[in-house]
PAMARSE-585962 format. One record per residue: residue number from 1; residue in one letter; x, y, z of N, C-alpha, C, O in turn. Coordinates in steps of 0.2 Angstrom, whole numbers. Layout:
NUM  A  X  Y  Z  X  Y  Z  X  Y  Z  X  Y  Z
...
This chain:
1  M  -20  84  116  -21  86  108  -14  84  104  -14  81  98
2  Q  -9  87  107  -2  87  103  1  79  104  5  77  100
3  T  0  76  110  2  70  111  -2  65  106  0  60  104
4  A  -7  66  106  -13  61  102  -10  62  95  -9  57  92
5  F  -9  68  92  -7  70  85  0  66  84  0  62  79
6  I  5  67  88  12  65  86  12  58  88  15  54  84
7  Q  10  55  92  6  47  91  4  44  84  7  40  81
8  G  -1  48  84  -5  46  77  0  46  71  0  42  66
9  M  6  52  71  9  52  65  15  45  66  17  42  61
10  G  17  44  72  22  39  73  20  33  72  23  29  68
11  I  14  31  75  11  24  73  9  23  66  12  18  63
12  G  4  28  64  3  27  56  9  28  53  9  24  48
13  G  14  31  53  20  30  49  24  25  49  27  23  44
14  S  25  21  55  29  14  56  25  9  52  28  5  48
15  L  18  9  52  14  5  48  14  5  41  15  0  38
16  I  13  12  38  12  14  31  21  11  29  21  6  26
17  I  26  13  31  33  13  28  34  5  28  37  3  23
18  A  33  1  31  34  -7  30  34  -9  23  28  -8  21
19  V  38  -11  20  37  -15  13  31  -19  12  31  -25  15
20  G  27  -17  8  22  -20  6  20  -20  -1  24  -17  -5
21  A  15  -23  -3  12  -23  -10  12  -16  -13  15  -15  -18
22  Q  8  -11  -8  6  -5  -11  12  -1  -13  13  3  -18
23  N  17  -1  -8  23  3  -7  29  0  -13  33  3  -15
24  A  27  -6  -14  31  -9  -21  30  -6  -27  34  -4  -32
25  F  22  -6  -27  19  -3  -34  20  5  -34  20  7  -40
26  V  21  9  -29  20  14  -30  28  16  -32  29  21  -36
27  L  33  13  -28  40  14  -31  41  12  -36  44  16  -40
28  K  37  7  -41  39  5  -48  36  12  -53  39  15  -57
29  Q  31  12  -51  28  18  -54  31  24  -52  31  29  -56
30  G  34  25  -48  38  32  -45  44  32  -51  45  36  -56
31  I  48  27  -50  54  26  -55  52  28  -61  55  33  -64
32  K  47  25  -63  45  25  -71  42  31  -74  41  32  -80
33  R  42  36  -68  40  41  -69  32  41  -71  30  46  -75
34  A  29  37  -70  22  35  -73  16  38  -69  11  34  -69
35  Y  14  45  -67  8  47  -65  9  47  -57  5  45  -53
36  P  16  50  -55  16  50  -48  11  53  -44  9  51  -39
37  L  9  58  -47  4  65  -43  -2  60  -42  -5  60  -36
38  P  -5  57  -45  -12  55  -45  -12  49  -41  -17  48  -38
39  I  -6  44  -42  -5  38  -39  -5  39  -31  -8  37  -27
40  A  1  44  -30  2  47  -23  -3  48  -20  -5  45  -15
41  L  -7  53  -22  -15  56  -21  -21  51  -19  -25  51  -15
42  L  -20  45  -24  -26  41  -22  -25  37  -16  -28  37  -11
43  C  -18  34  -17  -16  31  -10  -16  34  -4  -17  30  1
44  S  -16  41  -4  -14  45  2  -23  46  4  -24  48  10
45  I  -27  45  -1  -35  46  1  -37  40  2  -42  41  6
46  I  -36  35  0  -37  27  2  -37  27  8  -41  25  12
47  D  -29  28  11  -27  27  18  -32  31  22  -35  28  27
48  A  -32  39  21  -36  43  24  -43  42  26  -47  46  29
49  L  -46  37  22  -53  37  21  -53  31  27  -57  30  32
50  M  -48  26  26  -49  19  31  -47  22  37  -52  22  42
51  I  -41  26  39  -40  28  44  -46  32  48  -47  31  54
52  T  -49  37  45  -54  41  47  -61  35  51  -64  35  57
53  A  -62  29  45  -66  26  48  -65  21  53  -70  18  56
54  G  -59  20  55  -56  17  60  -57  19  68  -58  16  73
55  V  -54  27  65  -55  31  71  -62  31  75  -63  31  81
56  A  -66  30  70  -75  32  69  -78  25  72  -83  25  74
57  G  -74  19  72  -76  13  75  -79  8  71  -83  5  73
58  L  -77  8  65  -78  3  59  -74  -3  62  -77  -8  61
59  G  -68  -3  64  -65  -9  66  -69  -14  69  -69  -20  68
60  H  -73  -12  74  -79  -16  77  -83  -21  75  -84  -26  76
61  I  -85  -15  69  -90  -20  64  -86  -26  60  -88  -32  59
62  I  -80  -25  58  -76  -29  54  -75  -36  58  -76  -42  56
63  E  -73  -34  65  -72  -39  69  -77  -43  71  -76  -49  71
64  A  -84  -40  71  -89  -43  73  -91  -48  68  -95  -53  69
65  F  -89  -46  61  -92  -50  56  -87  -54  51  -85  -51  46
66  P  -84  -60  53  -77  -61  52  -78  -64  43  -73  -65  40
67  T  -83  -65  40  -84  -67  34  -82  -60  30  -80  -61  24
68  I  -82  -55  31  -79  -50  28  -72  -49  28  -69  -46  23
69  K  -69  -52  32  -62  -52  33  -60  -57  28  -55  -56  25
70  H  -64  -64  28  -62  -69  24  -62  -69  17  -58  -72  14
71  V  -67  -64  15  -67  -63  8  -63  -59  5  -62  -60  -1
72  A  -62  -54  9  -55  -48  7  -49  -53  7  -45  -51  3
73  S  -48  -58  12  -42  -61  11  -40  -66  5  -34  -66  2
74  F  -46  -69  4  -44  -74  -2  -44  -70  -9  -39  -70  -13
75  G  -49  -65  -9  -49  -59  -15  -42  -56  -15  -39  -56  -20
76  G  -38  -53  -10  -32  -50  -11  -27  -54  -12  -22  -52  -15
77  A  -28  -61  -10  -22  -65  -10  -21  -68  -17  -16  -70  -20
78  A  -28  -67  -20  -27  -70  -29  -25  -64  -32  -23  -64  -38
79  F  -26  -58  -30  -24  -52  -34  -18  -53  -34  -15  -54  -39
80  L  -14  -52  -28  -7  -52  -27  -3  -57  -30  2  -55  -33
81  I  -7  -64  -30  -3  -69  -34  -3  -68  -42  1  -71  -45
82  W  -7  -65  -44  -9  -62  -52  -4  -57  -52  0  -57  -57
83  Y  -3  -53  -49  3  -47  -49  9  -48  -50  12  -45  -54
84  G  11  -53  -44  17  -56  -44  19  -59  -50  24  -57  -53
85  A  15  -64  -51  17  -68  -59  17  -63  -65  20  -65  -70
86  N  14  -59  -65  16  -54  -70  23  -50  -69  26  -49  -74
87  A  24  -48  -64  30  -46  -62  36  -51  -64  42  -50  -66
88  L  34  -57  -61  41  -62  -62  41  -63  -70  46  -65  -72
89  K  36  -63  -75  36  -64  -81  41  -58  -83  47  -59  -85
90  A  38  -52  -82  42  -47  -83  49  -46  -83  52  -44  -88
91  S  51  -49  -77  59  -49  -76  63  -54  -81  68  -54  -80
92  F  61  -57  -86  64  -60  -90  64  -56  -98  66  -58  -103
93  V  61  -51  -97  61  -47  -103  66  -41  -101  66  -37  -96
94  A  71  -41  -106  76  -36  -106  73  -30  -108  70  -30  -113
95  K  73  -24  -104  71  -18  -104  75  -13  -99  76  -13  -93
96  G  77  -7  -102  78  -1  -98  73  5  -99  69  5  -104
97  M  75  10  -94  68  15  -95  70  20  -99  76  21  -100
98  E  65  21  -102  65  27  -108  63  33  -106  58  36  -105
99  M  71  36  -104  71  43  -100  67  49  -103  65  54  -100
100  G  66  49  -110  61  54  -112  55  53  -112  51  57  -114
101  N  53  47  -110  45  45  -110  42  44  -104  43  38  -102
102  A  39  50  -100  36  49  -93  32  43  -93  34  39  -89
103  Q  26  42  -96  21  40  -96  23  33  -101  19  31  -105
104  N  28  30  -100  30  24  -106  28  17  -104  30  12  -106
105  A  23  18  -99  20  10  -99  12  12  -99  9  14  -104
106  D  9  10  -92  2  10  -93  -3  16  -93  -1  21  -90
107  T  -8  16  -96  -13  23  -96  -15  25  -89  -14  21  -85
108  L  -17  32  -88  -19  33  -82  -24  29  -79  -24  28  -73
109  R  -30  26  -84  -35  22  -81  -32  16  -78  -32  14  -72
110  K  -29  13  -82  -24  7  -79  -21  7  -73  -21  2  -69
111  A  -17  13  -73  -13  15  -67  -18  15  -62  -17  12  -57
112  M  -23  19  -61  -28  21  -57  -31  13  -54  -32  11  -48
113  L  -33  11  -59  -38  2  -57  -33  0  -53  -35  -2  -48
114  T  -26  -2  -55  -21  -7  -52  -20  -2  -46  -19  -6  -41
115  T  -20  4  -44  -20  6  -37  -24  4  -33  -24  2  -28
116  L  -32  6  -36  -36  4  -32  -35  -4  -29  -36  -6  -23
117  G  -33  -8  -35  -35  -16  -33  -28  -17  -28  -30  -19  -22
118  I  -21  -16  -29  -17  -15  -24  -19  -14  -18  -19  -17  -13
119  S  -22  -8  -17  -24  -6  -10  -31  -9  -7  -31  -13  -2
120  L  -35  -9  -11  -41  -11  -7  -43  -19  -7  -47  -21  -3
121  L  -38  -23  -11  -40  -29  -12  -34  -32  -5  -34  -38  -4
122  N  -31  -28  -2  -24  -31  2  -30  -31  10  -33  -26  11
123  P  -30  -36  13  -33  -36  19  -29  -33  24  -32  -30  29
124  H  -22  -32  23  -19  -29  27  -19  -21  27  -15  -18  30
125  L  -23  -19  24  -25  -12  24  -30  -10  27  -30  -5  31
126  Y  -36  -15  28  -40  -15  34  -38  -17  41  -40  -15  46
127  L  -34  -20  41  -30  -23  47  -27  -17  52  -28  -15  58
128  D  -23  -15  47  -18  -8  50  -21  -3  51  -20  0  57
129  T  -25  0  47  -28  6  46  -35  6  51  -36  10  55
130  V  -39  1  49  -46  1  51  -45  -3  58  -47  1  63
131  V  -43  -9  59  -44  -12  64  -39  -9  70  -41  -6  75
132  L  -31  -11  68  -27  -7  73  -27  -1  76  -26  0  82
133  L  -27  4  69  -25  9  71  -32  13  76  -31  18  80
134  G  -38  9  74  -45  12  76  -44  9  83  -47  12  87
135  S  -42  3  85  -41  0  92  -36  5  96  -38  7  102
136  I  -31  7  92  -27  11  97  -30  18  98  -30  20  104
137  S  -33  22  94  -36  27  95  -41  28  101  -43  34  103
138  T  -43  22  104  -49  22  109  -46  22  116  -50  23  121
139  Q  -38  23  116  -35  24  122  -35  32  123  -32  35  128
140  F  -38  36  119  -38  43  120  -44  45  120  -49  42  117
141  E  -46  51  124  -52  54  124  -56  55  118  -53  53  113
142  D  -61  56  117  -66  57  111  -63  65  109  -62  66  103
143  A  -63  70  112  -60  76  109  -53  75  105  -52  78  100
144  H  -48  71  108  -42  69  106  -41  65  100  -36  65  96
145  R  -46  59  100  -46  54  95  -46  57  88  -43  53  85
146  P  -49  63  85  -48  66  79  -41  66  77  -38  64  72
147  W  -38  70  83  -30  72  82  -26  67  81  -20  68  78
148  F  -27  60  84  -23  55  84  -25  53  76  -20  53  71
149  G  -31  52  74  -32  51  66  -29  55  61  -27  53  56
150  A  -30  62  62  -25  67  57  -19  66  58  -16  68  52
151  G  -15  64  63  -8  63  62  -5  57  58  0  57  54
152  A  -10  52  60  -10  46  55  -10  48  48  -6  47  44
153  V  -16  51  47  -17  54  40  -11  57  35  -10  55  30
154  L  -9  61  39  -3  66  38  3  62  37  5  63  31
155  A  5  58  41  10  52  40  10  49  33  15  48  29
156  S  3  47  32  3  44  24  3  48  19  5  46  14
157  F  1  54  20  2  59  14  9  60  13  11  60  7
158  I  13  61  19  20  63  18  23  56  14  27  56  9
159  W  22  50  17  26  45  13  24  44  7  29  43  4
160  F  19  43  5  17  43  -3  20  46  -6  24  44  -11
161  F  19  54  -5  21  57  -10  29  58  -10  32  59  -15
162  S  31  57  -4  40  55  -4  41  51  -8  45  52  -13
163  L  38  44  -7  42  39  -10  39  39  -18  43  36  -22
164  S  33  42  -20  30  42  -27  35  47  -31  37  44  -37
165  F  37  53  -29  42  57  -31  49  57  -30  52  58  -34
166  G  51  55  -23  56  52  -22  61  47  -26  67  47  -25
167  A  57  43  -30  58  38  -33  62  38  -39  66  34  -41
168  R  60  44  -42  63  47  -49  70  48  -47  74  49  -51
169  L  73  48  -41  80  50  -41  83  42  -41  90  41  -41
170  L  80  37  -42  83  30  -44  83  30  -52  86  25  -54
171  A  81  34  -56  80  33  -63  87  30  -67  87  25  -70
172  P  93  35  -65  98  32  -68  99  26  -68  101  23  -73
173  I  100  24  -62  101  15  -61  97  13  -65  99  10  -70
174  F  90  13  -64  86  9  -69  85  10  -77  81  8  -81
175  S  91  15  -79  91  15  -87  95  8  -88  97  7  -94
176  R  97  4  -85  100  -3  -85  95  -8  -86  91  -7  -81
177  P  95  -13  -90  89  -19  -90  89  -23  -83  84  -25  -81
178  A  97  -23  -80  97  -28  -74  94  -26  -69  90  -30  -67
179  A  94  -19  -67  89  -16  -62  83  -17  -62  79  -18  -57
180  W  80  -18  -68  72  -20  -68  72  -27  -68  66  -30  -67
181  R  77  -29  -69  76  -37  -69  75  -39  -61  70  -42  -60
182  Y  80  -36  -57  80  -36  -49  74  -33  -47  71  -36  -42
183  L  72  -27  -49  66  -23  -46  60  -28  -46  57  -30  -41
184  D  58  -31  -53  54  -36  -54  52  -41  -50  47  -43  -47
185  R  59  -44  -49  59  -52  -45  57  -49  -36  55  -53  -32
186  F  60  -42  -35  58  -39  -28  51  -39  -27  48  -40  -22
187  I  48  -37  -33  40  -35  -33  36  -41  -32  30  -41  -29
188  W  39  -47  -36  37  -54  -37  35  -57  -29  30  -57  -26
189  L  43  -58  -26  44  -60  -19  39  -57  -13  36  -61  -9
190  T  39  -50  -15  36  -46  -10  27  -48  -11  24  -50  -6
191  M  25  -48  -16  17  -50  -17  17  -57  -14  14  -57  -9
192  W  19  -61  -17  18  -69  -15  20  -69  -9  16  -73  -6
193  S  25  -67  -5  26  -67  2  20  -65  6  18  -67  12
194  I  16  -60  3  11  -57  7  5  -60  5  0  -60  9
195  A  5  -63  -1  -1  -67  -2  0  -74  3  -5  -76  6
196  A  6  -77  3  7  -83  9  5  -82  15  2  -86  18
197  A  7  -76  18  5  -74  24  -2  -71  25  -4  -69  31
198  I  -6  -72  20  -14  -70  21  -16  -78  20  -20  -79  25
199  I  -15  -82  15  -18  -89  16  -16  -94  22  -19  -98  25
200  W  -9  -93  24  -6  -97  28  -11  -99  35  -12  -105  36
201  P  -14  -95  38  -18  -96  42  -24  -99  42  -26  -102  47
202  Y  -26  -99  36  -32  -104  34  -30  -112  33  -33  -118  33
203  M  -24  -111  31  -22  -120  30  -18  -122  36  -17  -128  36
204  T  -16  -118  41  -16  -123  47  -21  -123  52  -20  -126  58
205  V  -28  -120  50  -34  -123  55  -36  -130  56  -39  -134  52
206  N  -34  -131  62  -36  -138  63  -43  -139  62  -46  -144  63
């Protein structure tokens, strides 16, 4: 039981911490102090649901019906390209963070919808949580498998809340317009790199 839980935390954490579209978005919103609690909670809940589904065996269904993966891949790539283009455009607008206004950008509704899009339209979410973690969980006995999933879920909650609330420590740096310019361009490169990685296998198929 303990071994399964610890391995779940370790493997789940290593997958989540890698720089990706979702983490870049959570970081930017955290720096702006724009709804850090609901964003961190929504990201954690989405991961928890996907991890639970993977441990329960949903990954086998996705692998059996590749059309699901293809639709998610192209839809996710299109969303990431659009979001990255907006970040690139924003990088050319001089701005500093208004320290007195915590909700200085998006509305809560827009922030939640963007969080859903950046999470659910990224096929890596399903590959990492549902397929990969689901497959790894099969090495454990049925009684220990839920503990593996619980460890991965806990790692997700710890990471997203730490990232969302810890990002505000960077706020003094982002009072300068140049810092926002670099962050927006980092987000642009991250989004487009992930989109390219998603599309590339389809372009190289003979």
